[in-house]
N, C-alpha and C positions, 0 to 999 in steps of 0.2 A: 150677261157677258158669256161668250162661248169659251169653252175650255179646250185646249189642244188634246188630241188623242194621246193616250198613255205611251204609245210607241214613240211618238215624236218627243215627248217629254224625256223619255229615257235616253234618246239619242243626244238631246241637248245636255242633259246632266252628265253623260259619259265624257264630255269635254271639260267639265269642271274639275277642280282639284280638292273640292270639299268632300272629305272622306265620309263625314256623317250623312251628307245628302246622298252620296252614292250608295252608302250602306242602306239607307232608308228605301231606296228603289231597287235594291239587290243588283247593283251594277258593279261587277268585278271584272278585271282583266287578268289574263294569265301573265305570269312573270316570264319574260324571255330569258330562259336559263343560259343560253349561249352567250349572253352579254356579261355574265358573271362567272369568271373562271374559278373562283374560290368556292362558290356555292356547290359545285359538283363534287367537291371533296367531303362535304358534310351531309349530303342528302342520303337518306337511308331508304332502301327499297324493301317494303314489307313482303316477306316471303310466305310466312305462315302466321296464323293467329288462332289460338285455341282458348275457349272459355271452359274451365273445368270446375265443376261444383264439387266441393269437398264433402267427405262423409261426416265431417264435423259440422254441427249446426252453426249458421250465421257466418260461414267462411266461404269465400269465392276466390278462385285462383285464375289468373289470366296469364297466358304464355304468348309471347311475341318472338318472332325470329326475323331478323333483318339481314340483308346482304350489305356488306360494306364495299367500298372501292378497294380493290386488291392492293395491298402495300408492296407485294412482290409480283411482278408480271413475269410469267414464264410461258413460252410457246407450248410446252408439254402439259401445262396445267389443264387445259380443256381436253386434250387427247387422253390424258390419264384419269379423267373424271374426278379431279381433285376439286373440292368445294371452294367457292369464293370465301373471302374473309367474312366472318359472321358476327352477329351481335344478338345475344339472347336476353330477353327481359322477362322475368317472372314476377308478377305482382300478386301478393296474397292479401286480400282485404278481410279483416276480422272486424268484430264489433268495435274494438277499441284501438286497433293499430292497422297500419298498412306497411307491409314488408316488401321492399324492392330487392331482388337479386338480379344482378347484371353480370353477364359473362361476355367477354370479347375474345374472339379467336382470330389470330392473324398468322398467315403462313409467312415465316421469316427464314432468311438464309442463316445457316448455322455459323456461329462465330469462329469455330474451329472444327475439324473433322470428327473429333472424339466427343463433341458436345451431345448430351442427352437431356431430355426434358421429361420429368415424371408425369406431367400433365398432357403429354403428346398423344391425344386419343383419336384424332381423326385420320382418315385414310389419306396417304400421300403418294401412293403408287411408286413409280421409279424415282420420285423426287425425295425419297426417304433419306438417302445418303447425304443430300445437300441442304435439306430444309427441315424445319420443325414448326409445330404450332405454338405460337406464343399465346399464353392464356392470361387474361386479366379478369379478376373477380372483384365485384363491388357489392356489398350488402348495406342496405340503408333501411332503418326502421323509423317510421313516423308515428308518434303517439297522438 
């Protein structure tokens, strides 16, 4: 009995809904993101990635930086070279533990004109009088 060529088999399998069969033949389709309004609010765009070897034996440090979708849109933000909202992840892998340090930075409108934030560390240009950087820090240790 003759067997169909692999290209034809893949085309036929691409029309099935059996995920295991599709996975076996490495047949995947891109998700059409414009069909999902909510998904664009959670997608993170990887800006930078660094692998840092520690001076301590058996310890590795990973640094990731992601852009978030801006919570405050301002026409001057691009002109003033103010960064997008950011998401930093630092992962420290040790022999016995994994330590996650997460920091989220969002440019927010000040609740009142005299408001000051002690963690307001990023450049805001002419937006300084109206905006501040909201900072959220999360530390998580896995044994």
